[in-house]
Phi, psi and omega in degrees: 000317187292333180284345176270339180302310183301321178294312174299321178295320179304311182297317185291310183303317181298314177297320171306311178306320184284323174298320180295326177292315188277327190235021175051051177269130188240163172063031176074359180280131184283333191243132159276336175260108186297341181274004179244168177212176183296330177302310186292333177251017177301313179300329180289309184298319172298321177300317180295319179300308183287335177301337179290343181226351183283306191275309186215091183293344182270355182286314182266338183296319175305315174299317177294320182290321181295320191265006180071033185246343189302135179228100185294327183291326186215091181290335182287321177293320177300320178294322184286323175300314184293323176293318180304309184289324176295318177298321178289329180291315180294327178291322180278001184274129169245019182257105179297352184260009182304143183247160170299330176297322185293313178299317179300308183301319177296322175297308185301314185299317183295330172276015180075015180266152177282143189285124174268117186274356181279170181305134180284156177292145185298322184296328179292315179293323177295323176295320179283325174300318177297320179299322178291326176293316179301308192286340174265344179059043181247333179199165181235158170251105187287325190233105179259012187270339182290134178262357188243329191232159172229145184229152172232164177239113180180151174289135183216156164282118192274043177287324170217095182213074177294149178295323182221158175227159181289143181298325179300338172293343176294341175294338185289180178298138188298315182303313179294328185289306185300316181294336179293338180283341187130181180266103179280318181280155180286063182257164174297145178307144179265162184220156181268139179263172182299332179273357178097348177274150183274124184244148174280124176293150180298142178307128177286185180296128179281162173238150180276127177250115180265143174290348179268350173258310185264085179217162180298321179302316177286320178310308186278316186271335182258309188269354173064040183258143183254141180260131178234150185254138182238150175277352188260124173298328183289349181266354187297125177073017170287136184243126174256110187288329180294308180278351189047061188235137169247128182257129179242137174290136185262005181229070181301337178297335178297315177294316181300313187286341181263000173287148182296129170229078187101200185266349183291133177264149181278168175297322174306316182303312179300310182297315183290330175302321177282337188274318190291162166293172187293327188281350174239032190265022175235170187285345184302319189289321175299313183300321173301320180296318180292320181291314176308312179302311176300316180294331179296328173294327177287320175306307193275327189229312197288335184263357178245123188294323178295322180291326180291323177290336169289318179302317182298333175279324181290339182294334177294318182296319180296312180292332178288327178271331189237003175075325183215166182226142176300118179297333170296326179295314179306315179294314179297325190258339185247351178242151188281334188302154188299158177297327182297334177277355184252323185224125178292082183201111183292345185272357174266118187236121177277148179212164177280332184227130178254150170264127186291337178281306189277334182260337178224063175300319177281322183269005186312309187289331181288318178284338175283335173300316183296313187292328182289318181291325177292313181304323187274356183284124177257137179294140190241342183212176181289326174301313176301320181295326176291321179281345186284096181238036176296334171236091185309316182296319185286327179300312178300306185304315181299318184283326178298314182297316183294324176290308184289319176296319176295326176296316182299315176298318181292317175301318183292321176300313180299318177294327177287322178299314175299318183293320175298318175297315183298319177296316179296327180285326191278334180299302176306316181304315180295322177295319178290329180291315180297324184288321176296319176305313186290324178299311180302313180298322174298315182293328175287331176286000000 
């Protein structure tokens, strides 16, 4: 038993270091969120660790080797060291034009290697670009074998979203590079103004989002929608009408850990600060996105008892597909208690009715699309009628009418049946009486 403790302690300390690097956790304290602890974020941290070797082990190894961090005996330790150094570089950076090449060279310099001013190898650039996608959970780099082009895998708004880009483009500013692939976060689509600058359109009329209408129970049982779980935050609440699938992000603890606790910015904040346009160049927009993401779990699942019952069954599927499940996801979707008891943030308020503009400025379009699809769905049979509780008052009236009306019809049928039986019984009796009377008359004659 004693021989296993050093190994376990090393793994725990490594996970703590990774959490501190990603989420700016200080003084050995695991949580900026006091209601969470290391055990609760362990599935998320383990996901980050295994991602370095699970999907494409060749993606990150070239950049680790180039920067003098590669460790064949412990790939997890090498990955954590790389994240630690990159996170520190991004936090100290004040240049919004920082590039992937500059980050790579600074990592090499910190490891005591001479700085190579020549063009960096394509595989090294791809590895660092993939690292930024992983730590933000916004995109992945599926193909690291090409030496001329780089491609990404992520849901995007296609106002500027090429399938691939030339490797040489990775030498440019990080913000321009990531933004050129498209809009990953669920913000309103941008448009070109006469001045050539991108502007945000005015918010359209809002819709009311009711927990009795927009919830998983109605989506599955009435609208026949299937739920899939994604590792990417950018895929959260995406609805595919053709396949009738709704994608949900499976790591809400990532959002909770990125919420502000003091002035320290997380690695996500720093990367998005370089990425975003001027009017969204501060962390407040990111924090609103995280709050809305957490609140969306309550809207769709946690505030509806039948949806919570569905999720308790769904946990088996999640564990089967992903080996582990985020404990905060279980609490948000499977427990009745309020969100304020799960996440320490006074700006997150649960309601029975939400305004799509004020409560879900980021996810407005995705939630309204769901609401419209649900509202357009017509009940086709008695089973769907039973599950259709989009309007609780109407649902009660319909079933009262059906029960009372059905009972009245049933009693009417019973009365008709009894009358028919009585008539059927009386006809033979009358016939036999007439027959006896005729027989007696004949005998007397």
